[in-house]
C-alpha positions as CSV (number, residue, x, y, z in Angstrom):
1,X,108.5,86.4,100.2
2,X,107.5,87.1,103.8
3,X,107.7,90.7,105.1
4,X,109.5,90.9,108.4
5,X,107.2,92.0,111.3
6,X,108.2,94.1,114.3
7,X,108.0,92.1,117.6
8,X,109.4,92.4,121.1
9,X,111.4,89.8,123.0
10,X,109.4,88.7,126.1
11,X,111.7,86.1,127.4
12,X,115.0,84.3,126.5
13,X,115.5,80.6,126.8
14,X,118.6,78.6,126.0
15,X,118.0,78.0,122.3
16,X,114.8,80.0,121.7
17,X,112.9,83.2,122.5
18,X,109.4,84.1,123.4
19,X,108.3,87.2,121.3
20,X,105.1,89.2,121.0
21,X,103.9,91.4,118.1
22,X,100.8,92.7,120.0
23,X,98.8,89.5,120.2
24,X,99.8,86.2,121.7
25,X,103.3,85.2,122.7
26,X,105.0,83.1,120.1
27,X,108.1,80.9,120.4
28,X,110.8,81.9,118.0
29,X,114.3,80.7,116.9
30,X,117.1,82.9,115.6
31,X,118.1,82.6,112.0
32,X,121.5,81.0,111.5
33,X,123.0,84.2,110.1
34,X,122.2,86.0,113.4
35,X,123.9,83.3,115.5
36,X,127.0,82.7,113.4
37,X,127.5,86.4,112.6
38,X,127.5,87.4,116.3
39,X,130.8,88.6,117.7
40,X,129.6,88.4,121.3
41,X,126.4,88.0,123.3
42,X,125.8,91.7,122.7
43,X,124.8,90.9,119.1
44,X,122.0,88.5,120.2
45,X,118.5,89.3,121.3
46,X,117.7,89.8,125.0
47,X,114.6,90.4,127.0
48,X,113.1,93.8,126.0
49,X,114.7,93.9,122.6
50,X,112.7,94.9,119.5
51,X,113.3,92.5,116.6
52,X,112.3,91.8,113.0
53,X,110.8,88.4,112.7
54,X,108.8,86.2,110.2
55,X,105.7,84.4,111.6
56,X,104.5,81.0,110.3
57,X,101.5,78.7,110.5
58,X,99.0,81.2,112.0
59,X,101.7,82.6,114.3
60,X,102.4,79.3,115.9
61,X,106.2,79.9,115.6
62,X,108.6,82.5,114.2
63,X,112.1,83.2,113.0
64,X,114.1,86.2,114.4
65,X,116.1,87.9,111.6
66,X,117.4,91.1,113.1
67,X,117.8,93.0,116.4
68,X,116.9,96.7,116.2
69,X,119.2,99.3,117.7
70,X,118.7,99.6,121.5
71,X,117.7,102.7,123.4
72,X,119.3,101.3,126.6
73,X,121.0,98.1,127.6
74,X,121.5,96.7,131.1
75,X,124.5,94.3,131.3
76,X,127.0,93.0,133.8
77,X,130.1,90.9,133.8
78,X,129.4,87.2,133.9
79,X,129.9,85.6,137.4
80,X,133.2,83.9,138.2
81,X,136.5,84.3,136.4
82,X,135.0,84.5,132.9
83,X,135.5,87.9,131.3
84,X,132.3,88.2,129.3
85,X,129.1,90.3,129.2
86,X,125.8,88.9,130.4
87,X,122.8,90.8,129.0
88,X,120.0,91.6,131.5
89,X,117.4,93.6,129.6
90,X,117.1,96.1,126.7
91,X,115.1,99.3,126.1
92,X,114.5,99.8,129.9
93,X,113.3,103.3,130.9
94,X,113.5,103.0,134.7
95,X,115.2,100.5,137.0
96,X,113.6,99.6,140.3
97,X,116.5,98.7,142.6
98,X,115.2,96.6,145.4
99,X,116.8,95.9,148.8
100,X,115.1,94.5,151.8
101,X,115.4,96.3,155.1
102,X,116.5,93.2,157.0
103,X,119.6,91.1,156.2
104,X,120.0,92.3,152.6
105,X,120.4,96.0,153.3
106,X,123.8,97.2,151.9
107,X,124.7,100.7,150.7
108,X,127.7,99.3,149.0
109,X,125.7,96.9,146.9
110,X,123.2,99.6,146.2
111,X,125.9,101.8,144.8
112,X,126.8,99.0,142.3
113,X,123.3,98.7,141.0
114,X,123.1,102.5,140.7
115,X,126.4,102.5,138.7
116,X,124.8,99.9,136.3
117,X,121.7,102.1,135.8
118,X,123.5,105.4,135.5
119,X,126.0,104.0,133.0
120,X,123.2,103.1,130.7
121,X,121.2,106.4,131.2
122,X,118.4,104.5,132.9
123,X,116.5,106.4,135.7
124,X,116.9,104.5,139.0
125,X,114.4,104.3,141.8
126,X,115.4,102.6,145.1
127,X,112.7,100.4,146.7
128,X,113.1,99.2,150.2
129,X,111.0,96.1,150.9
130,X,109.9,94.5,154.2
131,X,109.6,97.8,156.0
132,X,107.0,96.1,158.2
133,X,109.8,94.2,159.9
134,X,111.4,97.4,161.3
135,X,110.2,100.2,163.6
136,X,109.2,103.4,161.7
137,X,112.2,105.2,163.1
138,X,114.6,102.6,161.8
139,X,113.0,102.8,158.4
140,X,113.4,106.6,158.4
141,X,117.1,106.3,159.3
142,X,117.8,103.8,156.5
143,X,116.0,106.1,154.0
144,X,117.9,109.1,155.3
145,X,121.2,107.2,154.9
146,X,120.5,106.7,151.2
147,X,119.2,110.2,150.6
148,X,122.3,111.7,152.2
149,X,124.6,109.8,149.9
150,X,122.4,110.0,146.8
151,X,120.1,113.1,147.1
152,X,118.9,112.8,143.5
153,X,117.6,109.3,143.8
154,X,114.0,108.6,144.8
155,X,113.6,106.1,147.7
156,X,110.4,104.4,148.6
157,X,110.0,101.9,151.5
158,X,107.2,99.4,151.1
159,X,105.7,96.2,152.3
160,X,104.3,93.3,150.2
161,X,102.7,91.9,153.3
162,X,100.7,95.0,154.4
163,X,100.5,96.8,151.0
164,X,102.2,99.9,152.5
165,X,103.3,102.3,149.7
166,X,102.4,99.8,146.9
167,X,100.2,102.6,145.5
168,X,103.1,105.0,145.6
169,X,105.1,102.6,143.4
170,X,102.2,102.1,141.1
171,X,102.0,105.9,140.6
172,X,105.5,105.8,139.1
173,X,104.4,103.4,136.3
174,X,103.8,105.3,133.0
175,X,101.9,104.0,130.0
176,X,104.2,102.6,127.4
177,X,107.3,102.8,129.6
178,X,109.5,99.7,130.4
179,X,110.7,99.0,134.0
180,X,113.1,96.5,135.3
181,X,113.3,94.9,138.8
182,X,116.9,94.5,140.0
183,X,118.1,93.1,143.3
184,X,119.3,90.0,145.2
185,X,117.2,86.9,145.6
186,X,114.6,87.0,148.3
187,X,114.2,90.8,148.4
188,X,110.6,90.6,147.1
189,X,110.9,91.4,143.4
190,X,108.4,88.8,142.2
191,X,106.1,89.5,145.1
192,X,106.1,93.2,144.3
193,X,105.3,92.4,140.6
194,X,102.4,90.3,141.7
195,X,101.2,93.1,144.1
196,X,101.3,95.6,141.3
197,X,99.6,93.3,138.8
198,X,96.9,92.5,141.3
199,X,97.3,88.7,140.5
200,X,99.8,85.9,140.7
201,X,101.7,86.7,137.4
202,X,104.7,84.7,138.6
203,X,105.3,82.0,141.2
204,X,107.0,82.9,144.5
205,X,108.6,80.8,147.2
206,X,109.3,81.4,150.8
207,X,112.6,82.6,152.1
208,X,114.9,81.0,154.7
209,X,114.2,82.4,158.1
210,X,117.8,82.4,159.3
211,X,119.1,84.8,156.6
212,X,116.1,85.9,154.6
213,X,117.6,84.4,151.4
214,X,115.3,83.5,148.7
215,X,114.8,80.3,146.7
216,X,115.7,81.7,143.3
217,X,112.1,81.5,142.1
218,X,112.8,83.7,139.0
219,X,115.0,81.7,136.7
220,X,115.0,83.9,133.7
221,X,114.2,87.5,132.6
222,X,110.6,87.9,131.6
223,X,108.8,91.0,130.3
224,X,105.2,91.4,131.6
225,X,102.5,93.8,130.4
226,X,100.6,95.4,133.3
227,X,97.0,96.6,133.3
228,X,98.3,100.2,133.4
229,X,99.9,99.8,130.0
230,X,103.4,99.9,131.5
231,X,105.8,96.9,131.0
232,X,108.0,95.4,133.7
233,X,110.9,92.9,133.5
234,X,111.5,90.6,136.5
235,X,115.0,89.3,136.8
236,X,116.7,86.5,138.7
237,X,118.6,87.5,141.9
238,X,122.2,88.3,141.2
239,X,124.9,86.7,143.5
240,X,127.7,88.7,141.8
241,X,127.5,92.2,140.3
242,X,130.6,92.9,138.3
243,X,130.9,96.0,136.2
244,X,132.8,96.5,133.0
245,X,133.9,99.8,131.4
246,X,131.5,101.9,133.5
247,X,133.5,105.0,134.2
248,X,130.6,107.3,133.3
249,X,128.2,105.4,135.5
250,X,130.6,105.4,138.4
251,X,131.3,109.1,138.1
252,X,127.6,109.9,138.0
253,X,126.8,107.7,141.0
254,X,129.7,109.2,143.0
255,X,129.3,112.8,141.9
256,X,130.5,114.3,145.2
257,X,133.8,112.4,144.8
258,X,134.4,113.5,141.2
259,X,133.5,117.1,142.2
260,X,136.0,117.0,145.1
261,X,138.7,115.6,142.8
262,X,138.5,118.8,140.7
263,X,139.4,120.8,143.9
264,X,142.6,119.0,144.5
265,X,145.8,121.1,144.4
266,X,147.4,118.8,141.8
267,X,145.5,117.7,138.7
268,X,147.2,114.3,138.8
269,X,146.4,113.8,142.6
270,X,146.3,110.1,143.5
271,X,144.2,110.9,146.7
272,X,146.6,108.8,148.8
273,X,148.8,111.1,150.8
274,X,149.2,114.4,148.8
275,X,148.9,117.7,150.5
276,X,146.0,119.8,149.2
277,X,144.0,116.7,148.4
278,X,140.3,117.7,148.7
279,X,139.1,114.1,149.0
280,X,141.5,113.3,151.9
281,X,140.5,116.6,153.6
282,X,136.8,115.7,153.2
283,X,137.4,112.2,154.7
284,X,139.3,113.8,157.6
285,X,136.4,116.1,158.4
286,X,133.8,113.4,158.0
287,X,132.2,115.2,155.0
288,X,133.0,112.1,152.9
289,X,132.7,108.5,154.0
290,X,136.0,106.6,153.8
291,X,134.1,103.4,153.0
292,X,132.2,105.1,150.2
293,X,135.5,106.4,148.7
294,X,137.0,102.9,148.9
295,X,134.0,101.4,147.1
296,X,134.5,104.1,144.4
297,X,138.1,103.2,144.0
298,X,137.3,99.4,144.0
299,X,134.7,99.8,141.3
300,X,137.0,102.0,139.2
301,X,139.8,99.4,139.4
302,X,137.5,96.5,138.7
303,X,135.9,98.2,135.8
304,X,139.2,99.0,134.1
305,X,140.7,95.5,134.8
306,X,137.6,93.8,133.4
307,X,137.5,96.0,130.3
308,X,141.2,95.4,129.6
309,X,140.7,91.6,130.0
310,X,137.6,91.7,127.8
311,X,139.4,93.6,125.0
312,X,142.4,91.2,125.3
313,X,140.1,88.2,125.1
314,X,138.2,89.7,122.1
315,X,141.5,90.2,120.3
316,X,142.6,86.7,121.0
317,X,139.2,85.3,119.8
318,X,139.6,87.4,116.6
319,X,143.1,86.1,115.9
320,X,141.9,82.5,116.5
321,X,139.0,83.0,114.1
322,X,141.4,84.3,111.4
323,X,143.7,81.3,112.0
324,X,140.7,78.8,111.6
325,X,139.6,80.7,108.4
326,X,143.1,80.6,107.0
327,X,143.4,76.9,107.7
328,X,140.0,76.1,106.0
329,X,140.9,78.2,103.0
330,X,144.3,76.4,102.7
331,X,142.6,73.0,102.9
332,X,140.0,74.0,100.3
333,X,142.8,74.9,97.8
334,X,144.4,71.5,98.0
């Protein structure tokens, strides 16, 4: 009988995985029990997962038997109307949140990525690409706008074209740690990975000049070992970034709002028109951005709605499963 070996998921394909146990990458399939026993995608392997697998024929292929408990898990709501999770990466220590300093720059979108990282206890670092396209003063103003809202988050502007601050990013890479690149298509995630690796690890494409949008070069999540001993996961650009049940991450990202809420005169303050509302007072004096508060409320509402819808869907799926099982048992008794 084969003894299960420890391996890590390097990439996920439609019906198979690429795993590594310290040597070469090996294509693997999940055992049937793992597939049919899964209640949701959360139970299946994703990039960065540690798994137990059996290897066959001189490690030419493998069977995945079990997913080990995760230290961290990055996930989001699937795009569109479907209420389901999509796994991004597991066992990530630090998330590099990329935005370009041209058309892509958006504090509101950045807040969403920060919520995702904070909810999962993953250290975030904001990287601002294409700083060579702006004047130094403009870059400083963008960095300051982020640091004002998020004083505890490290912000590094850089350029893949000139190499500016690439060394500063490399200094953040620690042996044995796993990093993840998050951001929209075309912000320079894959180019940054190639710059850090010192070689063309992954293919890149040009971006459209009119809006700086990328060509979706990265089509799946892939974990890559760097010469420094650190590991980094490149991810496809995300067109939608829906969050589910992320109250802790939202509160940690918007700490000044949660702290102000504690100062309100009434404990059940709705922050709409009550007298003695510390949040409304802060917006009135300019101490708090009204747009930032609206984004906070929007994410809170979205998170709760998605979670309620997900739990309702899960309950319906469970009831349907029981119905099918009952029908099959009834048929077997005849």
